[in-house]
C-alpha positions as CSV (number, residue, x, y, z in Angstrom):
1,M,-54.7,40.8,39.5
2,R,-58.5,40.8,39.7
3,I,-61.2,38.5,37.7
4,S,-65.0,39.8,37.0
5,A,-65.9,37.0,35.0
6,P,-69.3,35.8,36.0
7,Y,-68.9,32.2,37.4
8,S,-70.3,29.5,35.3
9,S,-72.6,27.6,37.4
10,G,-74.6,30.9,37.9
11,F,-73.6,32.6,41.2
12,S,-74.3,36.1,41.5
13,M,-71.1,37.5,42.4
14,N,-69.2,41.5,42.7
15,R,-65.4,40.9,42.0
16,I,-63.5,37.7,43.2
17,T,-59.3,38.1,43.5
18,I,-57.2,35.7,42.9
19,A,-56.0,35.9,46.6
20,Q,-59.4,34.9,47.6
21,L,-59.4,32.0,45.3
22,E,-56.0,30.7,46.6
23,A,-56.8,30.9,50.1
24,F,-60.5,29.0,49.2
25,H,-58.5,26.1,47.4
26,W,-56.0,25.7,50.2
27,T,-58.3,25.9,53.2
28,A,-60.5,22.9,51.1
29,T,-58.1,20.9,50.0
30,L,-56.4,20.9,53.3
31,G,-59.3,21.3,55.9
32,S,-57.8,23.8,57.9
33,I,-57.3,27.4,57.7
34,E,-54.5,27.4,59.9
35,R,-52.7,25.0,57.3
36,A,-53.7,27.0,54.5
37,A,-52.2,29.9,56.3
38,K,-48.9,27.9,56.5
39,K,-49.2,26.9,53.0
40,L,-49.3,30.5,51.9
41,N,-46.9,32.0,54.4
42,L,-50.1,34.2,55.6
43,A,-51.7,34.8,58.9
44,Q,-54.6,32.8,59.7
45,P,-56.9,36.0,59.9
46,T,-55.8,37.0,56.4
47,I,-57.2,33.8,55.1
48,S,-60.2,34.1,57.3
49,L,-61.0,37.6,55.8
50,R,-60.3,36.5,52.1
51,L,-62.7,33.8,53.1
52,K,-65.3,35.8,53.8
53,G,-65.1,38.2,50.9
54,L,-65.3,35.4,48.7
55,E,-68.6,34.0,50.4
56,E,-70.2,37.7,50.4
57,A,-69.1,38.0,46.2
58,I,-71.0,34.4,45.9
59,G,-73.7,35.2,48.3
60,K,-73.5,31.8,50.0
61,P,-71.7,30.3,52.5
62,L,-68.5,27.8,51.2
63,F,-67.6,26.0,54.3
64,D,-69.5,24.5,57.3
65,R,-67.2,25.7,60.4
66,S,-69.3,23.7,63.1
67,G,-66.8,21.0,63.6
68,R,-63.1,20.9,64.5
69,S,-62.1,21.3,60.8
70,V,-63.8,23.3,58.3
71,R,-65.7,21.3,55.3
72,P,-67.2,22.6,52.0
73,T,-70.5,23.0,51.7
74,P,-72.3,21.9,48.4
75,V,-71.7,25.3,47.1
76,G,-67.8,25.3,48.2
77,R,-67.8,21.3,46.8
78,E,-69.1,22.8,43.5
79,L,-66.6,25.9,43.3
80,M,-63.4,23.7,43.7
81,P,-63.0,22.6,40.5
82,E,-63.6,26.2,39.4
83,A,-61.2,27.7,41.4
84,Q,-58.7,25.2,41.2
85,G,-59.1,25.6,37.0
86,V,-58.7,29.8,37.5
87,L,-55.7,29.0,39.5
88,L,-53.9,26.7,36.9
89,G,-54.7,29.2,34.2
90,I,-53.0,31.7,35.9
91,E,-50.0,29.4,36.6
92,R,-50.0,28.5,32.6
93,I,-50.3,32.2,32.0
94,A,-47.4,33.0,34.1
95,K,-45.0,30.6,32.1
96,H,-45.6,32.5,29.0
97,G,-43.6,35.2,30.6
98,G,-40.3,33.5,30.7
99,V,-37.9,31.6,33.0
100,G,-37.1,34.8,35.0
101,D,-40.6,35.2,36.1
102,V,-40.6,31.8,38.2
103,A,-39.6,33.8,41.3
104,G,-40.1,33.6,45.7
105,P,-39.3,30.5,48.1
106,I,-40.0,27.3,47.6
107,R,-39.8,24.7,50.5
108,I,-37.8,21.5,48.9
109,G,-37.0,18.3,50.9
110,V,-34.2,16.3,49.5
111,A,-33.5,12.5,50.8
112,E,-29.8,12.9,52.0
113,G,-28.0,10.4,49.8
114,F,-29.4,11.8,46.8
115,A,-28.4,15.2,48.2
116,M,-25.2,14.0,48.6
117,V,-24.9,13.0,45.0
118,C,-26.2,15.8,42.6
119,L,-28.4,18.5,44.9
120,S,-24.9,21.2,44.0
121,Q,-25.9,20.5,40.3
122,I,-29.3,20.6,40.8
123,L,-28.9,24.4,42.6
124,E,-26.6,25.7,40.0
125,R,-29.3,24.3,37.4
126,L,-31.7,26.2,39.4
127,Q,-29.5,29.5,39.1
128,V,-28.9,29.5,35.5
129,N,-33.0,29.0,34.5
130,Y,-34.4,30.7,37.4
131,P,-32.6,33.2,39.3
132,R,-35.6,34.5,41.1
133,L,-36.4,31.4,42.2
134,Q,-35.2,30.8,46.3
135,P,-35.1,27.3,47.4
136,E,-35.5,26.7,51.0
137,L,-33.9,23.0,51.5
138,V,-34.3,20.5,54.3
139,V,-31.7,17.4,54.0
140,A,-32.9,14.2,56.0
141,T,-34.5,11.0,55.6
142,S,-37.1,10.3,53.3
143,M,-39.2,9.0,56.2
144,A,-38.8,12.3,58.2
145,L,-39.2,14.7,55.0
146,E,-43.0,12.6,54.2
147,T,-44.0,13.2,57.3
148,E,-43.2,16.9,56.9
149,L,-44.7,16.9,53.2
150,H,-47.8,15.4,54.4
151,K,-48.1,18.7,57.1
152,T,-47.7,20.7,54.2
153,N,-44.3,21.9,55.6
154,L,-42.3,21.3,52.4
155,D,-43.8,22.4,49.3
156,F,-42.0,19.6,46.7
157,A,-39.9,16.2,48.1
158,I,-37.4,14.2,46.1
159,L,-38.0,11.3,48.6
160,V,-36.4,7.3,48.6
161,S,-38.9,4.9,47.9
162,P,-42.1,7.5,49.0
163,A,-45.4,5.8,49.6
164,A,-48.7,6.5,47.5
165,T,-50.8,8.8,49.4
166,P,-54.2,10.2,48.2
167,G,-53.7,14.0,47.5
168,F,-50.3,13.8,46.4
169,T,-48.5,13.2,43.2
170,L,-45.9,11.0,42.8
171,V,-43.4,11.8,39.5
172,P,-40.8,8.6,39.5
173,F,-37.1,9.8,38.4
174,G,-35.9,6.0,37.8
175,A,-33.7,3.5,40.5
176,Q,-30.7,4.1,42.6
177,A,-28.1,1.2,42.8
178,T,-27.3,0.8,46.3
179,S,-24.6,-2.2,47.9
180,W,-23.0,-3.2,51.4
181,I,-20.0,-0.7,51.5
182,V,-17.1,-1.2,53.7
183,S,-13.7,0.0,54.4
184,T,-10.8,-1.5,52.5
185,D,-9.1,-2.7,55.8
186,W,-12.1,-5.3,55.9
187,D,-10.8,-8.7,55.2
188,L,-14.0,-10.2,53.1
189,P,-14.7,-12.8,50.5
190,P,-15.3,-11.5,46.7
191,L,-18.7,-12.7,47.6
192,V,-19.9,-11.7,51.0
193,R,-23.2,-13.5,52.3
194,P,-24.9,-12.3,55.6
195,A,-22.9,-14.7,57.9
196,D,-19.9,-12.9,56.7
197,L,-21.0,-9.7,58.8
198,A,-23.5,-11.1,61.2
199,D,-20.7,-10.5,63.9
200,R,-19.4,-7.2,62.7
201,P,-20.7,-3.7,63.7
202,V,-23.1,-2.5,61.0
203,I,-24.6,0.9,60.4
204,A,-28.3,1.9,59.3
205,N,-30.8,4.6,58.9
206,P,-33.5,4.8,61.9
207,P,-36.1,2.0,61.7
208,N,-38.9,2.7,58.9
209,T,-36.4,4.2,56.4
210,A,-35.3,2.4,53.0
211,S,-31.7,1.9,54.7
212,Y,-33.0,0.1,57.9
213,R,-35.2,-2.3,56.1
214,Q,-32.9,-3.2,53.1
215,T,-30.2,-4.1,56.1
216,I,-32.9,-6.3,58.3
217,A,-34.1,-7.8,55.3
218,W,-30.4,-8.9,53.7
219,F,-30.1,-10.8,56.8
220,A,-33.4,-12.3,57.2
221,A,-33.0,-13.9,54.0
222,A,-30.3,-16.2,55.4
223,G,-32.4,-16.3,58.8
224,A,-29.4,-14.2,60.3
225,T,-29.5,-10.7,62.3
226,P,-26.8,-8.2,62.9
227,S,-25.3,-8.6,66.4
228,R,-24.0,-5.2,66.5
229,L,-26.2,-2.6,64.9
230,V,-25.7,1.0,65.0
231,I,-28.3,3.6,64.1
232,C,-27.4,7.0,62.8
233,S,-30.0,9.8,61.4
234,S,-27.3,11.0,58.8
235,V,-26.4,9.4,55.7
236,A,-23.3,11.4,55.1
237,M,-22.1,10.8,58.7
238,Q,-22.9,6.8,58.5
239,A,-20.9,7.5,55.2
240,H,-17.8,8.7,57.0
241,I,-18.1,5.7,59.5
242,I,-17.9,3.3,57.0
243,D,-14.9,5.2,55.3
244,T,-13.2,4.9,58.4
245,G,-13.5,1.2,59.1
246,A,-16.0,1.3,61.9
247,A,-18.8,-0.1,60.7
248,A,-20.2,-1.8,57.6
249,G,-23.3,-0.5,55.8
250,I,-25.9,0.1,52.8
251,Y,-25.9,3.4,50.8
252,P,-26.1,4.7,47.2
253,V,-22.9,3.1,45.2
254,K,-23.0,6.4,43.3
255,M,-22.1,8.1,47.0
256,A,-19.3,5.7,47.2
257,E,-17.6,6.5,43.7
258,S,-14.9,9.0,45.0
259,A,-13.8,7.0,48.4
260,A,-14.0,3.5,46.0
261,A,-11.7,5.3,43.6
262,A,-9.4,6.7,46.2
263,G,-9.2,3.3,47.7
264,R,-10.5,3.6,51.0
265,V,-14.0,1.9,50.4
266,R,-15.0,-1.5,48.6
267,V,-18.3,-1.8,47.2
268,L,-19.6,-5.4,48.0
269,T,-20.7,-8.2,45.6
270,T,-23.3,-9.9,47.8
271,D,-25.7,-12.7,47.8
272,P,-28.4,-12.3,48.2
273,P,-27.7,-8.8,46.1
274,I,-29.2,-5.4,47.2
275,Q,-31.7,-4.7,45.4
276,D,-31.7,-0.8,43.4
277,I,-34.5,1.5,45.1
278,A,-37.2,4.0,43.3
279,V,-36.1,7.6,43.5
280,S,-39.6,9.9,42.9
281,A,-40.6,13.3,43.3
282,K,-43.6,14.1,45.6
283,Y,-46.1,17.2,45.8
284,A,-49.6,17.9,46.4
285,E,-52.0,17.4,43.8
286,G,-53.3,20.2,41.9
287,T,-50.6,22.5,43.3
288,P,-50.8,25.8,41.3
289,N,-47.3,26.5,41.7
290,P,-45.0,27.2,39.0
291,A,-42.1,26.9,41.1
292,V,-42.7,23.1,42.0
293,G,-42.4,22.8,37.7
294,A,-39.7,24.4,37.5
295,V,-37.6,22.7,40.3
296,L,-38.7,18.8,38.7
297,E,-37.6,20.4,35.3
298,C,-34.3,21.3,37.0
299,V,-34.1,17.4,38.3
300,R,-34.6,15.6,35.5
301,D,-32.1,17.9,33.7
302,V,-29.7,17.2,35.7
303,L,-30.3,13.2,36.3
304,S,-30.4,12.7,32.0
305,S,-26.8,14.1,32.0
306,M,-25.6,11.9,35.0
307,D,-24.7,8.2,35.1
308,Y,-27.0,7.8,38.2
309,M,-30.7,6.6,37.6
310,R,-31.2,3.3,36.9
311,P,-34.7,1.8,35.1
312,L,-37.0,1.1,37.3
313,P,-37.9,-2.7,37.4
314,S,-41.0,-3.8,35.9
315,D,-43.7,-5.4,37.6
């Protein structure tokens, strides 16, 4: 597809392609030809060639390449909102073609606890609504996924307690209930306090994860620390270990439903209680990618049909 209408800022130009504008948009946004190439699944020389063609069409340099990173020139900065507007317009045009026209790969990161609860339903909804979309899934801790998203190795991520980051959009889904979970073989009082678990084996995700912070903060509220803390990178394995009675841990209540119904685990009532934790989608701002909108739509549809997300606490 090509556009040949004159650029509104008065630049003299020949033909400008959507591919050139896309290469320009991502190079300017990410500050690197290498990152833009990775984002678009193209070779770096291809990006460079498209940028050269765009500069020749406009007749002025768009980037300052004198440093380690590429920075838009004043002309490039002026072009940035125009290019983004064209790409977003293309996205809107594509949406008029119907759901089947959203196609191609999209790299999706999903926090493991959330994935255990409803990822299969989300994939089923995507298959029905967008059969030509090709999800490429990465399931891990939110901490690991957020790092990959910021490196542009992911297009979209569903995260637990994500950070607000310049250049990225957060879309809150609600809050998931989490709690201490133990095997029913454990003899504990009806109301469990930190002293009841301080000398027992406890399992949590690595430091800087929501699970780890919740665990340490719960004990700290009573001036205690867990004496036998096991670190595990997998929420699914953590749940399995808890099910066997080898440790206690905090994870989503919804994830424990089947094991609790079967009488294998107990969802504890604790003092202090474990607070609900926010779940949000996160993706790069200004992303002209209809696949992101398709995934967001399907996630919302699935969550609306489940008894899972609670309202976010008010400030």
